[in-house]
Structures are given as structure tokens and as C-alpha cells.
N, CA and C atoms as an extended XYZ file, in Angstrom:
504
Properties=species:S:1:pos:R:3:atomname:S:1:resname:S:1:resid:I:1 pbc="F F F"
N       -13.078      -16.393       29.427 N   MET     1
C       -12.280      -15.193       29.252 CA  MET     1
C       -11.444      -15.283       27.969 C   MET     1
N       -10.769      -16.449       27.759 N   TRP     2
C        -9.916      -16.582       26.571 CA  TRP     2
C       -10.749      -16.542       25.297 C   TRP     2
N       -11.988      -17.019       25.377 N   THR     3
C       -12.867      -16.972       24.211 CA  THR     3
C       -13.163      -15.524       23.839 C   THR     3
N       -13.405      -14.680       24.831 N   ARG     4
C       -13.675      -13.252       24.575 CA  ARG     4
C       -12.457      -12.555       23.982 C   ARG     4
N       -11.277      -12.890       24.504 N   ILE     5
C       -10.047      -12.284       23.972 CA  ILE     5
C        -9.843      -12.722       22.526 C   ILE     5
N       -10.034      -14.021       22.247 N   GLY     6
C        -9.897      -14.534       20.883 CA  GLY     6
C       -10.884      -13.864       19.934 C   GLY     6
N       -12.123      -13.683       20.393 N   LEU     7
C       -13.149      -13.023       19.582 CA  LEU     7
C       -12.776      -11.574       19.327 C   LEU     7
N       -12.268      -10.880       20.336 N   ALA     8
C       -11.862       -9.479       20.175 CA  ALA     8
C       -10.718       -9.359       19.171 C   ALA     8
N        -9.742      -10.270       19.244 N   VAL     9
C        -8.629      -10.247       18.293 CA  VAL     9
C        -9.133      -10.513       16.886 C   VAL     9
N       -10.004      -11.490       16.713 N   ALA    10
C       -10.550      -11.816       15.392 CA  ALA    10
C       -11.326      -10.642       14.815 C   ALA    10
N       -12.095       -9.958       15.656 N   MET    11
C       -12.841       -8.788       15.189 CA  MET    11
C       -11.904       -7.670       14.784 C   MET    11
N       -10.850       -7.428       15.561 N   ALA    12
C        -9.889       -6.368       15.234 CA  ALA    12
C        -9.206       -6.662       13.911 C   ALA    12
N        -8.823       -7.908       13.685 N   VAL    13
C        -8.182       -8.287       12.423 CA  VAL    13
C        -9.167       -8.120       11.278 C   VAL    13
N       -10.410       -8.547       11.458 N   GLY    14
C       -11.422       -8.414       10.416 CA  GLY    14
C       -11.699       -6.966       10.072 C   GLY    14
N       -11.809       -6.102       11.072 N   LEU    15
C       -12.051       -4.687       10.826 CA  LEU    15
C       -10.873       -4.027       10.138 C   LEU    15
N        -9.650       -4.418       10.509 N   ALA    16
C        -8.476       -3.851        9.863 CA  ALA    16
C        -8.451       -4.224        8.398 C   ALA    16
N        -8.835       -5.461        8.069 N   GLY    17
C        -8.873       -5.879        6.671 CA  GLY    17
C        -9.967       -5.158        5.905 C   GLY    17
N       -11.090       -4.853        6.564 N   ALA    18
C       -12.188       -4.173        5.899 CA  ALA    18
C       -11.852       -2.731        5.563 C   ALA    18
N       -10.844       -2.150        6.235 N   ALA    19
C       -10.482       -0.758        5.979 CA  ALA    19
C        -9.846       -0.566        4.607 C   ALA    19
N        -9.246       -1.612        4.059 N   ALA    20
C        -8.634       -1.506        2.736 CA  ALA    20
C        -9.746       -1.452        1.695 C   ALA    20
N        -9.749       -0.414        0.850 N   ALA    21
C       -10.797       -0.215       -0.127 CA  ALA    21
C       -10.715       -1.220       -1.271 C   ALA    21
N        -9.553       -1.722       -1.564 N   GLN    22
C        -9.396       -2.652       -2.666 CA  GLN    22
C        -8.328       -3.675       -2.332 C   GLN    22
N        -8.401       -4.785       -2.996 N   GLU    23
C        -7.371       -5.809       -2.872 CA  GLU    23
C        -6.381       -5.598       -4.010 C   GLU    23
N        -5.095       -5.577       -3.710 N   PRO    24
C        -4.119       -5.433       -4.789 CA  PRO    24
C        -4.050       -6.714       -5.624 C   PRO    24
N        -3.661       -6.579       -6.881 N   ASP    25
C        -3.490       -7.725       -7.766 CA  ASP    25
C        -2.094       -8.303       -7.572 C   ASP    25
N        -1.993       -9.614       -7.427 N   VAL    26
C        -0.686      -10.275       -7.349 CA  VAL    26
C        -0.125      -10.330       -8.764 C   VAL    26
N         1.056       -9.755       -8.960 N   ILE    27
C         1.709       -9.806      -10.263 CA  ILE    27
C         2.573      -11.061      -10.341 C   ILE    27
N         3.469      -11.244       -9.380 N   PHE    28
C         4.247      -12.477       -9.270 CA  PHE    28
C         4.927      -12.535       -7.915 C   PHE    28
N         5.419      -13.743       -7.579 N   LYS    29
C         6.170      -13.954       -6.342 CA  LYS    29
C         7.421      -14.750       -6.673 C   LYS    29
N         8.525      -14.439       -5.988 N   LYS    30
C         9.789      -15.160       -6.149 CA  LYS    30
C        10.261      -15.611       -4.775 C   LYS    30
N        10.623      -16.896       -4.679 N   SER    31
C        11.133      -17.440       -3.418 CA  SER    31
C        12.507      -16.874       -3.118 C   SER    31
N        12.742      -16.564       -1.853 N   THR    32
C        14.045      -16.048       -1.422 CA  THR    32
C        14.709      -16.953       -0.399 C   THR    32
N        13.903      -17.708        0.362 N   VAL    33
C        14.432      -18.642        1.352 CA  VAL    33
C        13.656      -19.945        1.210 C   VAL    33
N        14.370      -21.034        0.954 N   TRP    34
C        13.736      -22.338        0.814 CA  TRP    34
C        13.479      -22.927        2.186 C   TRP    34
N        12.309      -23.496        2.346 N   ARG    35
C        11.949      -24.174        3.587 CA  ARG    35
C        11.442      -25.563        3.217 C   ARG    35
N        11.907      -26.586        3.914 N   ALA    36
C        11.632      -27.971        3.528 CA  ALA    36
C        10.164      -28.371        3.649 C   ALA    36
N         9.512      -28.071        4.748 N   LEU    37
C         8.170      -28.597        4.986 CA  LEU    37
C         7.076      -27.531        5.024 C   LEU    37
N         7.433      -26.295        4.907 N   THR    38
C         6.457      -25.205        4.952 CA  THR    38
C         6.714      -24.279        3.774 C   THR    38
N         5.809      -23.338        3.510 N   PRO    39
C         6.028      -22.429        2.382 CA  PRO    39
C         7.325      -21.616        2.531 C   PRO    39
N         7.942      -21.311        1.402 N   ASN    40
C         9.169      -20.517        1.370 CA  ASN    40
C         8.889      -19.060        1.715 C   ASN    40
N         9.932      -18.332        2.152 N   ASP    41
C         9.864      -16.873        2.213 CA  ASP    41
C         9.882      -16.384        0.765 C   ASP    41
N         9.179      -15.270        0.498 N   LYS    42
C         9.072      -14.781       -0.876 CA  LYS    42
C         9.152      -13.266       -0.921 C   LYS    42
N         9.475      -12.761       -2.097 N   LEU    43
C         9.231      -11.372       -2.443 CA  LEU    43
C         7.993      -11.389       -3.334 C   LEU    43
N         7.011      -10.576       -3.001 N   ALA    44
C         5.761      -10.543       -3.753 CA  ALA    44
C         5.562       -9.159       -4.347 C   ALA    44
N         5.214       -9.121       -5.636 N   THR    45
C         4.957       -7.856       -6.324 CA  THR    45
C         3.461       -7.745       -6.602 C   THR    45
N         2.900       -6.604       -6.209 N   TYR    46
C         1.468       -6.348       -6.339 CA  TYR    46
C         1.233       -5.078       -7.154 C   TYR    46
N         0.070       -4.995       -7.779 N   GLY    47
C        -0.350       -3.798       -8.494 CA  GLY    47
C        -1.699       -3.336       -7.991 C   GLY    47
N        -1.902       -2.023       -7.975 N   LEU    48
C        -3.195       -1.469       -7.581 CA  LEU    48
C        -3.390       -0.112       -8.235 C   LEU    48
N        -4.641        0.244       -8.417 N   ASP    49
C        -5.010        1.543       -8.971 CA  ASP    49
C        -5.314        2.503       -7.831 C   ASP    49
N        -4.963        3.774       -8.026 N   ASP    50
C        -5.308        4.774       -7.012 CA  ASP    50
C        -6.827        4.902       -6.985 C   ASP    50
N        -7.469        4.693       -5.841 N   PRO    51
C        -8.931        4.735       -5.792 CA  PRO    51
C        -9.525        6.127       -6.019 C   PRO    51
N        -8.746        7.178       -5.820 N   ALA    52
C        -9.272        8.537       -5.958 CA  ALA    52
C        -8.849        9.216       -7.252 C   ALA    52
N        -7.891        8.610       -7.991 N   ILE    53
C        -7.368        9.254       -9.187 CA  ILE    53
C        -7.273        8.228      -10.312 C   ILE    53
N        -8.179        8.343      -11.272 N   GLU    54
C        -8.167        7.450      -12.424 CA  GLU    54
C        -6.944        7.763      -13.287 C   GLU    54
N        -6.292        6.729      -13.795 N   GLY    55
C        -5.132        6.925      -14.666 CA  GLY    55
C        -3.797        6.779      -13.962 C   GLY    55
N        -3.801        6.409      -12.674 N   VAL    56
C        -2.561        6.191      -11.922 CA  VAL    56
C        -2.586        4.783      -11.334 C   VAL    56
N        -1.495        4.039      -11.554 N   ALA    57
C        -1.345        2.710      -10.971 CA  ALA    57
C        -0.032        2.667      -10.204 C   ALA    57
N        -0.020        1.921       -9.133 N   CYS    58
C         1.192        1.724       -8.332 CA  CYS    58
C         1.497        0.233       -8.256 C   CYS    58
N         2.787       -0.068       -8.205 N   HIS    59
C         3.267       -1.429       -7.978 CA  HIS    59
C         4.197       -1.371       -6.775 C   HIS    59
N         4.080       -2.366       -5.911 N   TYR    60
C         4.985       -2.434       -4.767 CA  TYR    60
C         5.432       -3.873       -4.572 C   TYR    60
N         6.643       -4.011       -4.048 N   THR    61
C         7.195       -5.327       -3.741 CA  THR    61
C         7.476       -5.383       -2.256 C   THR    61
N         7.058       -6.488       -1.650 N   THR    62
C         7.184       -6.631       -0.209 CA  THR    62
C         7.581       -8.064        0.142 C   THR    62
N         8.391       -8.240        1.175 N   PRO    63
C         8.717       -9.598        1.611 CA  PRO    63
C         7.518      -10.250        2.291 C   PRO    63
N         7.381      -11.554        2.081 N   GLU    64
C         6.345      -12.328        2.765 CA  GLU    64
C         7.004      -13.536        3.409 C   GLU    64
N         6.798      -13.679        4.697 N   ARG    65
C         7.417      -14.779        5.423 CA  ARG    65
C         6.667      -16.081        5.190 C   ARG    65
N         7.443      -17.141        5.045 N   GLY    66
C         6.878      -18.484        4.970 CA  GLY    66
C         6.966      -19.127        6.338 C   GLY    66
N         7.249      -20.403        6.347 N   GLY    67
C         7.366      -21.115        7.613 CA  GLY    67
C         6.015      -21.280        8.282 C   GLY    67
N         6.028      -21.805        9.465 N   VAL    68
C         4.795      -22.054       10.204 CA  VAL    68
C         4.108      -20.736       10.568 C   VAL    68
N         4.869      -19.789       11.121 N   LYS    69
C         4.267      -18.506       11.519 CA  LYS    69
C         3.694      -17.756       10.322 C   LYS    69
N         4.413      -17.753        9.203 N   GLY    70
C         3.918      -17.085        8.003 CA  GLY    70
C         2.655      -17.731        7.470 C   GLY    70
N         2.616      -19.039        7.473 N   THR    71
C         1.446      -19.777        7.003 CA  THR    71
C         0.219      -19.484        7.857 C   THR    71
N         0.422      -19.370        9.155 N   LEU    72
C        -0.697      -19.115       10.070 CA  LEU    72
C        -1.038      -17.629       10.201 C   LEU    72
N        -0.273      -16.755        9.543 N   GLY    73
C        -0.523      -15.318        9.639 CA  GLY    73
C        -0.042      -14.711       10.934 C   GLY    73
N         0.893      -15.368       11.615 N   LEU    74
C         1.386      -14.873       12.899 CA  LEU    74
C         2.730      -14.158       12.798 C   LEU    74
N         3.415      -14.274       11.660 N   ALA    75
C         4.733      -13.654       11.502 CA  ALA    75
C         4.580      -12.156       11.285 C   ALA    75
N         5.464      -11.398       11.926 N   GLU    76
C         5.494       -9.968       11.658 CA  GLU    76
C         6.375       -9.744       10.440 C   GLU    76
N         5.801       -9.128        9.417 N   GLU    77
C         6.536       -8.899        8.173 CA  GLU    77
C         7.486       -7.721        8.344 C   GLU    77
N         8.645       -7.789        7.673 N   VAL    78
C         9.607       -6.696        7.748 CA  VAL    78
C         9.085       -5.498        6.961 C   VAL    78
N         9.697       -4.351        7.183 N   SER    79
C         9.212       -3.097        6.618 CA  SER    79
C         9.884       -2.697        5.307 C   SER    79
N        10.614       -3.615        4.675 N   ASP    80
C        11.304       -3.298        3.423 CA  ASP    80
C        10.323       -3.402        2.267 C   ASP    80
N         9.770       -2.279        1.832 N   ILE    81
C         8.764       -2.264        0.775 CA  ILE    81
C         9.202       -1.238       -0.268 C   ILE    81
N         9.251       -1.646       -1.539 N   SER    82
C         9.583       -0.701       -2.610 CA  SER    82
C         8.304       -0.307       -3.336 C   SER    82
N         8.322        0.865       -3.978 N   LEU    83
C         7.113        1.424       -4.591 CA  LEU    83
C         7.445        2.095       -5.910 C   LEU    83
N         6.584        1.904       -6.897 N   SER    84
C         6.696        2.588       -8.181 CA  SER    84
C         5.291        2.912       -8.668 C   SER    84
N         5.017        4.169       -8.957 N   CYS    85
C         3.703        4.596       -9.445 CA  CYS    85
C         3.882        5.311      -10.787 C   CYS    85
N         2.925        5.130      -11.707 N   ARG    86
C         3.006        5.699      -13.041 CA  ARG    86
C         1.627        6.135      -13.529 C   ARG    86
N         1.647        7.083      -14.457 N   GLN    87
C         0.437        7.454      -15.175 CA  GLN    87
C         0.208        6.390      -16.247 C   GLN    87
N        -0.996        5.796      -16.267 N   ILE    88
C        -1.292        4.733      -17.229 CA  ILE    88
C        -2.443        5.109      -18.166 C   ILE    88
N        -2.912        6.328      -18.069 N   GLY    89
C        -4.014        6.800      -18.903 CA  GLY    89
C        -4.282        8.254      -18.579 C   GLY    89
N        -5.338        8.829      -19.188 N   PRO    90
C        -5.677       10.210      -18.853 CA  PRO    90
C        -6.007       10.331      -17.358 C   PRO    90
N        -5.557       11.387      -16.732 N   ILE    91
C        -5.789       11.610      -15.303 CA  ILE    91
C        -7.162       12.240      -15.107 C   ILE    91
N        -7.944       11.590      -14.228 N   ARG    92
C        -9.254       12.134      -13.843 CA  ARG    92
C        -9.383       11.981      -12.332 C   ARG    92
N        -9.510       13.103      -11.643 N   PHE    93
C        -9.671       13.082      -10.185 CA  PHE    93
C       -11.120       12.753       -9.860 C   PHE    93
N       -11.327       11.833       -8.940 N   LYS    94
C       -12.669       11.425       -8.527 CA  LYS    94
C       -13.151       12.220       -7.327 C   LYS    94
N       -12.201       12.735       -6.540 N   GLU    95
C       -12.544       13.467       -5.324 CA  GLU    95
C       -11.348       14.304       -4.893 C   GLU    95
N       -11.632       15.315       -4.076 N   LYS    96
C       -10.535       16.117       -3.520 CA  LYS    96
C        -9.801       15.290       -2.470 C   LYS    96
N        -8.526       15.595       -2.262 N   PHE    97
C        -7.725       14.849       -1.296 CA  PHE    97
C        -6.815       15.810       -0.554 C   PHE    97
N        -6.355       15.378        0.609 N   GLY    98
C        -5.430       16.158        1.416 CA  GLY    98
C        -4.009       15.649        1.244 C   GLY    98
N        -3.047       16.495        1.562 N   GLN    99
C        -1.651       16.078        1.509 CA  GLN    99
C        -1.439       14.940        2.507 C   GLN    99
N        -0.925       13.818        2.025 N   GLY   100
C        -0.671       12.675        2.888 CA  GLY   100
C        -1.868       11.767        3.101 C   GLY   100
N        -2.946       11.953        2.338 N   ASP   101
C        -4.103       11.059        2.468 CA  ASP   101
C        -3.727        9.646        2.033 C   ASP   101
N        -4.358        8.689        2.660 N   GLU   102
C        -4.074        7.283        2.397 CA  GLU   102
C        -4.743        6.823        1.109 C   GLU   102
N        -3.957        6.188        0.230 N   ALA   103
C        -4.482        5.587       -0.988 CA  ALA   103
C        -4.729        4.095       -0.791 C   ALA   103
N        -3.953        3.464        0.093 N   PHE   104
C        -4.074        2.032        0.335 CA  PHE   104
C        -3.426        1.705        1.667 C   PHE   104
N        -3.953        0.660        2.338 N   SER   105
C        -3.385        0.209        3.602 CA  SER   105
C        -3.665       -1.283        3.745 C   SER   105
N        -2.718       -2.009        4.360 N   GLU   106
C        -2.946       -3.407        4.692 CA  GLU   106
C        -2.151       -3.764        5.931 C   GLU   106
N        -2.611       -4.804        6.628 N   ARG   107
C        -1.913       -5.212        7.845 CA  ARG   107
C        -0.647       -5.979        7.476 C   ARG   107
N         0.388       -5.874        8.328 N   ARG   108
C         1.661       -6.557        8.117 CA  ARG   108
C         2.015       -7.440        9.308 C   ARG   108
N         1.131       -7.515       10.286 N   SER   109
C         1.275       -8.453       11.399 CA  SER   109
C        -0.130       -8.730       11.923 C   SER   109
N        -0.238       -9.638       12.865 N   LEU   110
C        -1.552      -10.051       13.349 CA  LEU   110
C        -2.389       -8.867       13.839 C   LEU   110
N        -1.782       -7.939       14.571 N   ILE   111
C        -2.582       -6.846       15.133 CA  ILE   111
C        -1.976       -5.465       14.878 C   ILE   111
N        -0.700       -5.262       15.165 N   PHE   112
C        -0.187       -3.912       15.338 CA  PHE   112
C         0.447       -3.235       14.119 C   PHE   112
N         0.995       -3.950       13.189 N   LYS   113
C         1.781       -3.327       12.127 CA  LYS   113
C         0.959       -3.209       10.847 C   LYS   113
N         1.023       -2.033       10.200 N   ARG   114
C         0.304       -1.795        8.939 CA  ARG   114
C         1.244       -1.149        7.927 C   ARG   114
N         0.998       -1.433        6.656 N   MET   115
C         1.668       -0.759        5.556 CA  MET   115
C         0.697        0.271        4.998 C   MET   115
N         1.215        1.463        4.700 N   HIS   116
C         0.381        2.535        4.161 CA  HIS   116
C         1.008        3.070        2.879 C   HIS   116
N         0.170        3.331        1.880 N   ILE   117
C         0.584        4.101        0.706 CA  ILE   117
C        -0.219        5.390        0.769 C   ILE   117
N         0.488        6.496        0.868 N   VAL   118
C        -0.158        7.808        0.971 CA  VAL   118
C         0.225        8.651       -0.237 C   VAL   118
N        -0.600        9.669       -0.528 N   ARG   119
C        -0.337       10.516       -1.694 CA  ARG   119
C        -0.355       11.982       -1.308 C   ARG   119
N         0.337       12.758       -2.107 N   GLY   120
C         0.320       14.200       -1.976 CA  GLY   120
C         0.474       14.826       -3.347 C   GLY   120
N         0.478       16.141       -3.378 N   CYS   121
C         0.597       16.875       -4.633 CA  CYS   121
C         1.726       17.891       -4.516 C   CYS   121
N         2.694       17.810       -5.422 N   ASP   122
C         3.721       18.845       -5.567 CA  ASP   122
C         3.143       19.856       -6.549 C   ASP   122
N         2.523       20.915       -6.010 N   VAL   123
C         1.794       21.882       -6.820 CA  VAL   123
C         2.724       22.569       -7.822 C   VAL   123
N         3.916       22.940       -7.390 N   LYS   124
C         4.859       23.655       -8.258 CA  LYS   124
C         5.186       22.848       -9.517 C   LYS   124
N         5.296       21.531       -9.408 N   ARG   125
C         5.696       20.679      -10.530 CA  ARG   125
C         4.521       19.898      -11.128 C   ARG   125
N         3.298       20.128      -10.636 N   ASN   126
C         2.095       19.400      -11.052 CA  ASN   126
C         2.363       17.896      -11.073 C   ASN   126
N         2.810       17.401       -9.926 N   THR   127
C         3.221       16.009       -9.799 CA  THR   127
C         2.573       15.381       -8.572 C   THR   127
N         2.008       14.198       -8.747 N   LEU   128
C         1.525       13.424       -7.608 CA  LEU   128
C         2.711       12.700       -6.994 C   LEU   128
N         2.778       12.671       -5.670 N   VAL   129
C         3.874       12.025       -4.957 CA  VAL   129
C         3.273       10.962       -4.044 C   VAL   129
N         3.785        9.746       -4.165 N   TYR   130
C         3.319        8.629       -3.359 CA  TYR   130
C         4.450        8.169       -2.457 C   TYR   130
N         4.096        7.793       -1.226 N   MET   131
C         5.075        7.266       -0.279 CA  MET   131
C         4.491        6.008        0.360 C   MET   131
N         5.328        4.974        0.506 N   VAL   132
C         4.924        3.773        1.238 CA  VAL   132
C         5.755        3.696        2.510 C   VAL   132
N         5.111        3.332        3.612 N   TYR   133
C         5.804        3.155        4.883 CA  TYR   133
C         4.998        2.162        5.714 C   TYR   133
N         5.623        1.639        6.749 N   SER   134
C         4.884        0.794        7.682 CA  SER   134
C         4.982        1.426        9.058 C   SER   134
N         4.002        1.119        9.888 N   ASP   135
C         3.999        1.697       11.233 CA  ASP   135
C         3.645        0.638       12.261 C   ASP   135
N         4.013        0.953       13.477 N   ARG   136
C         3.607        0.217       14.667 CA  ARG   136
C         3.277        1.277       15.697 C   ARG   136
N         2.317        1.030       16.581 N   PRO   137
C         1.899        2.057       17.525 CA  PRO   137
C         3.029        2.615       18.394 C   PRO   137
N         4.026        1.796       18.736 N   ILE   138
C         5.038        2.269       19.675 CA  ILE   138
C         6.285        2.786       18.979 C   ILE   138
N         6.912        1.988       18.121 N   GLU   139
C         8.203        2.407       17.580 CA  GLU   139
C         8.193        2.835       16.128 C   GLU   139
N         7.182        2.491       15.339 N   GLY   140
C         7.131        2.887       13.948 CA  GLY   140
C         8.264        2.292       13.141 C   GLY   140
N         8.481        2.822       11.935 N   SER   141
C         9.558        2.350       11.081 CA  SER   141
C        10.029        3.486       10.194 C   SER   141
N        11.338        3.731       10.126 N   PRO   142
C        11.826        4.783        9.243 CA  PRO   142
C        11.956        4.313        7.792 C   PRO   142
N        11.770        3.015        7.530 N   LYS   143
C        11.924        2.505        6.168 CA  LYS   143
C        10.747        2.960        5.320 C   LYS   143
N        11.060        3.487        4.136 N   ASN   144
C        10.017        4.008        3.267 CA  ASN   144
C        10.510        4.022        1.829 C   ASN   144
N         9.617        4.295        0.914 N   SER   145
C         9.955        4.440       -0.494 CA  SER   145
C         9.017        5.489       -1.088 C   SER   145
N         9.512        6.249       -2.049 N   THR   146
C         8.734        7.325       -2.655 CA  THR   146
C         8.732        7.170       -4.165 C   THR   146
N         7.608        7.519       -4.779 N   SER   147
C         7.491        7.514       -6.235 CA  SER   147
C         6.685        8.735       -6.646 C   SER   147
N         7.032        9.326       -7.774 N   SER   148
C         6.294       10.503       -8.232 CA  SER   148
C         5.723       10.263       -9.621 C   SER   148
N         4.569       10.893       -9.876 N   VAL   149
C         3.862       10.769      -11.144 CA  VAL   149
C         3.614       12.175      -11.683 C   VAL   149
N         4.478       12.667      -12.605 N   PRO   150
C         4.194       13.967      -13.218 CA  PRO   150
C         2.948       13.848      -14.087 C   PRO   150
N         2.027       14.783      -13.955 N   LEU   151
C         0.787       14.727      -14.732 CA  LEU   151
C         1.073       15.262      -16.131 C   LEU   151
N         0.953       14.387      -17.112 N   MET   152
C         1.339       14.680      -18.490 CA  MET   152
C         0.112       14.586      -19.398 C   MET   152
N         0.169       15.242      -20.573 N   PRO   153
C        -0.932       15.076      -21.539 CA  PRO   153
C        -1.051       13.605      -21.950 C   PRO   153
N        -2.273       13.186      -22.230 N   TRP   154
C        -2.519       11.816      -22.694 CA  TRP   154
C        -3.340       11.946      -23.974 C   TRP   154
N        -2.718       11.656      -25.097 N   GLY   155
C        -3.382       11.908      -26.377 CA  GLY   155
C        -3.554       13.405      -26.546 C   GLY   155
N        -4.764       13.833      -26.785 N   THR   156
C        -5.031       15.271      -26.943 CA  THR   156
C        -5.503       15.909      -25.645 C   THR   156
N        -5.710       15.096      -24.617 N   GLU   157
C        -6.186       15.626      -23.331 CA  GLU   157
C        -5.049       16.259      -22.546 C   GLU   157
N        -5.267       17.475      -22.105 N   GLN   158
C        -4.303       18.128      -21.230 CA  GLN   158
C        -4.547       17.675      -19.793 C   GLN   158
N        -3.495       17.536      -19.009 N   PRO   159
C        -3.682       17.043      -17.637 CA  PRO   159
C        -4.302       18.102      -16.738 C   PRO   159
N        -5.067       17.669      -15.730 N   PRO   160
C        -5.547       18.627      -14.729 CA  PRO   160
C        -4.402       19.060      -13.828 C   PRO   160
N        -4.617       20.090      -13.069 N   LYS   161
C        -3.649       20.551      -12.068 CA  LYS   161
C        -3.990       19.866      -10.742 C   LYS   161
N        -3.036       19.119      -10.193 N   CYS   162
C        -3.332       18.392       -8.951 CA  CYS   162
C        -3.646       19.367       -7.816 C   CYS   162
N        -3.078       20.567       -7.846 N   GLY   163
C        -3.344       21.553       -6.807 CA  GLY   163
C        -4.806       21.976       -6.757 C   GLY   163
N        -5.511       21.881       -7.888 N   ASP   164
C        -6.938       22.222       -7.907 CA  ASP   164
C        -7.782       21.195       -7.161 C   ASP   164
N        -7.203       20.032       -6.869 N   TRP   165
C        -7.946       18.951       -6.231 CA  TRP   165
C        -7.553       18.745       -4.777 C   TRP   165
N        -6.733       19.629       -4.237 N   LEU   166
C        -6.348       19.547       -2.817 CA  LEU   166
C        -7.447       20.117       -1.941 C   LEU   166
N        -7.697       19.457       -0.812 N   LYS   167
C        -8.668       19.969        0.164 CA  LYS   167
C        -8.105       21.205        0.842 C   LYS   167
N        -9.000       22.127        1.126 N   GLY   168
C        -8.635       23.276        1.939 CA  GLY   168
C        -7.720       24.165        1.306 C   GLY   168
């Protein structure tokens, strides 16, 4: 029986990891809590490109627990995540998207907690809006961060209208 439960948990973790379309790039990590015999707690900064919109990159910083539980992947990570997104080149939409569609997701605990980066379009201001938050099936988390990317000309190219790329 315990073997079946262990296999089910391993499959759920594997499937949750497979849902992320890309792996973020580690930019750097800084220790925040020293631990004598196990890895330190850290703040880690990551970078990733929006998979649906060429020319937009986001960076986020998140705490990572060290210690025995952190090393084994058993620690539940806190929900304090900061986010900054910018236009880094000409904007090219690869596909239509809905308000609040997920741009990136990763697990923040063994099974239940996930971090999500979602995007929307402020049509009036021709601005992409990104929000990061974490959730749990029962209580969720009100902690979040928002970043906006006004679509600007890049060289001689005029930006597209994000509203033209919204579904429905």
C-alpha cells in the first residue's frame, strides 16, 4: 500500500513539473540564513521569457529554504515573491491569449502549493500586465506582485496592440 502511495506522489510531482513550459534561468542567489551542516536559506533571482510574447522578459525573486527539509524538497516555501517584467526587444505575439492566462508556473511545496505568473492586457494603455501569486487548494495566499510592460516602439518598428491578441 505504501509503495502505491509513494508512486502516486512521485507521479503527481513529476506531472506538476512537466506542466512548466520552460525552466527559468538562475541569475544569482544570496544567503539569508546561515546553517552549519545543511544548505543556507537563500533569496534566488530567476529570469524567463514570456513563452507567448517575444520581446518580454520577467525576473522574479523568491525565498528558498535550506536545511534538511529544503534539501530534500519537503519544505513549503513562503509566498513572498517579487516580480519585474520589461520589454527587451520588438514585441511579437506568438498566439492569442486570455486575460489572466498563465505564462509560467512552478511548484513551491511537495504537492499542494504552486507559484503562478499570469498575464493580461490593459487595452486602454496598450500595456501588458503580469502578476505573480502562489496558491494552495484550501487557503490560497493574498501575497502577490504586479509588473507592467507598456508596448513601445523598438527601433523603427511600431508596437502591436495587445488588445488585438486577446481571445474572444
